[in-house]
C-alpha positions as CSV (number, residue, x, y, z in Angstrom):
1,M,0.0,0.0,0.0
2,A,2.8,2.4,0.9
3,L,4.6,1.7,-2.5
4,A,1.3,2.4,-4.4
5,M,0.9,5.7,-2.5
6,I,4.5,6.7,-3.3
7,I,4.0,5.9,-7.0
8,S,0.7,7.7,-7.1
9,M,2.0,10.9,-5.3
10,T,5.1,11.0,-7.5
11,L,3.0,10.8,-10.7
12,A,0.5,13.3,-9.3
13,G,3.3,15.8,-8.4
14,T,4.9,15.4,-11.9
15,A,1.5,15.8,-13.6
16,G,0.7,18.8,-11.5
17,A,3.7,20.5,-12.7
18,V,3.6,19.4,-16.4
19,I,-0.1,19.6,-17.2
20,P,-0.5,23.4,-16.7
21,I,2.6,24.1,-18.8
22,L,1.4,21.9,-21.6
23,L,-2.1,23.5,-21.6
24,K,-0.6,27.0,-21.7
25,R,1.7,25.9,-24.6
26,F,-1.4,24.7,-26.5
27,G,-3.1,28.0,-25.9
28,L,-5.6,26.8,-23.4
29,D,-6.4,28.3,-20.0
30,P,-4.5,26.2,-17.4
31,A,-6.6,27.5,-14.5
32,Q,-9.8,26.2,-16.1
33,S,-8.7,22.9,-17.5
34,S,-5.8,21.6,-15.4
35,S,-7.9,20.5,-12.4
36,I,-10.0,18.1,-14.5
37,V,-7.0,16.6,-16.3
38,L,-5.0,16.4,-13.1
39,T,-7.8,14.6,-11.2
40,T,-8.1,12.1,-14.0
41,V,-4.3,11.4,-14.1
42,T,-4.1,11.1,-10.3
43,D,-7.0,8.7,-10.1
44,I,-5.7,6.5,-12.9
45,A,-2.2,6.5,-11.4
46,G,-3.6,5.5,-8.0
47,F,-5.8,2.7,-9.3
48,M,-3.2,1.3,-11.7
49,S,-0.3,1.4,-9.2
50,F,-2.4,-0.3,-6.5
51,L,-3.9,-2.9,-8.7
52,G,-0.7,-3.4,-10.6
53,I,1.2,-4.1,-7.4
54,A,-1.6,-6.4,-6.2
55,T,-1.5,-8.3,-9.4
56,L,2.3,-8.8,-9.2
57,L,2.1,-9.9,-5.6
58,S,-1.0,-12.2,-6.1
59,S,1.3,-15.1,-6.9
60,M,2.4,-15.0,-3.2
61,L,-1.1,-16.0,-2.1
62,V,-1.5,-19.6,-1.1
63,A,-4.7,-21.5,-1.5
64,G,-6.1,-22.8,1.8
């Protein structure tokens, strides 16, 4: 769980810095659009990091 949180927060911080810069470069208003895109990226990163790690570690489960 801690590793998934670290991955998610790292990707969220990177996206939070990069997305407004990219939106401004494309001529869009970063204050209006970045929150929607950033929330989407953060949610996807969180789900994928948690579920990806769970999938990789599922082989360690033993059947009763």
